Structures are given as C-alpha cells and as structure tokens.
N, C-alpha and C positions, 0 to 999 in steps of 0.2 A: 504494500500500500504506500503510496506517495505521500510525503510530508504534507503537500498541499491539500490532498484529498482529506488525510488525517485531520488537519487543522480546520478544513471546512465542516466536517463532521462535528468536531468539538465546538465550533462557534455556533454551529446552527441547532445545538441542543437547546431545549425549552429553557432550562434554568439559566444558561448564560445569557440568552436574548432578554429573559425576564429581568436579570441581574442589570443589563445595560440599559434597559428601559427605566428600571428604578433608579440608576445613578443619574440619569439625564433629568428625569422628573424631580429628584431630590436636589440637584443642583439649582433648577428653576426655582423650586420651592424656597431654597436656601436664600436666593436673591430677593423674593418676595418678602421674606420674614426680615431680612437684613434692612430693605426698605422700611418696612412696617416700624421695626424698632427705631432706626435713625431718623425717618421723617415723620412719623405719627407719635410714638410713644415718648422718645427722649426730649423733644422740645417741650411739652408741657411739663414734663418731670424736671427739666432744667429751669422752667419758669418758676415751679413751685419752690426750688431750693434757691431762688434768687437770680434766675436769668443765666445761670451758668451752663454753658456747652460741655457736655462730658468729654468731648473729643480734646478739649483745650487742657484737661487736667493733665499735667506733665510734673515730672521731678527731674531737675537738671543735676546729674551727677558730676559733670565737669563742663565749665564754660568753655565756649569757642575760643580758640588763640591762633590767630594767624591764619594759615591755611587748614588747620586742623578743626573739624567740626566739633560742636558740642556733642556730649553725651547725654541723652535724654531718655527717661523712661516715661512712656505715654500710657499711663496707668487708667486714664479715662477712656481709651479704646478698649483696654481690657474690661473695663466695666461694662461698656456697651456690648462686647462680645458675650459676656455673661448673660445680659438681659437677651440677646439673641439665642443663645442656648436654651434659656429657661423657655422663651416663647415657643422655639421650635419643640423642645421636649413636651410641653403642654399640648401643642397642636397635633403631634404625633400620638400622645396618649389619649386625646379625645378622638382622633381618627380611628384608632385601634379599638377603643371602647365601643364607637358607633358600629364599626365593622362585627364585633363580637355580639352586639345587641341584634343585629340584622341577621347574622348567621344562626342565633340562638332561636331555635324553633321547636315546639314541642314535638317529642317523639311521635312517630306515627302510630296511630291506635293498632292493636294486633288486628290481623286480617280475620274477618268473619268467614268461617267455612261456608263454602257453597252447600247448596242443598244436597248435591250428590255426594259431598264429603260427610255430611251428616248422616246421611243414609247409610253409606259405608261403614261409618263409626258405629251406628247402632247395629248393623248387621254383625260386625265384629264383637260387639259386646254380648249380643244375643248368643253366637257361637261360643264364646267363653263361658257364658253361664251353663249353657248344655254340656259342655265338656267337664263341668265339674261334678 
C-alpha cells in the first residue's frame, strides 16, 4: 500500500474529519468569545472600577535605556484572558448541558407482545401444565 493511499484513508476516517471540523469551529468560537469579552464585557467592568482598561495594566520590570526596550509584564491582558477562559468554559458547559438534556429521553416502553405471541405463550403454558 502506498504511503499516499494510507494517508488518504487515515485522513478520511470519520474521527479525523470530525476533529478537524471541531478545531475550525472552536477557533471561530474563540474569536467570538474574545470579542465578547474585550468589546462587550470589559468596557463596562472597566467603567465600574473607575474607567480603567484592563489591557493597560502593566508592571515595568526595567525601564528602557537607549536601544534596549523596557521589560514589561502585561498582567491586564492576562486578566482579560482569564475572563475569556471563564466565559468559554461556561459556554461549553451550557452547550453540553443542553445537549445532554436533549439526548436524555425516557427509555422506550417494553414492547407489547403481539396477539400471536400471546397465543403461543398461552399454548406453551397449557402444555407445561399438562406435562406435570
């Protein structure tokens, strides 16, 4: 079997294709959530804490000198990423909860035997009684 044919069979398996679709949708979903956090949630939150933008929270470890740039920790961006993660995790939790609710159906009722099956069962029971 040629390497190309083997690879094609591997790539066309259902799980690999499903995974690829999941990654693509996940990336798009991540962009939506990042926009939700940075454009919708963080501005009012910054306003509540005095008009501060989280992205501007920094801590300078070393000032710039000459051609050497400053060494800065951008902990505000880290805080925003934490909010991103919490919102993504909550959205995924709610989606899975909804999927489980939709999937959860009552187990099917036991099948009612047909008239023919009832008749055969009755005959079997009568024969057992006669043999005793």
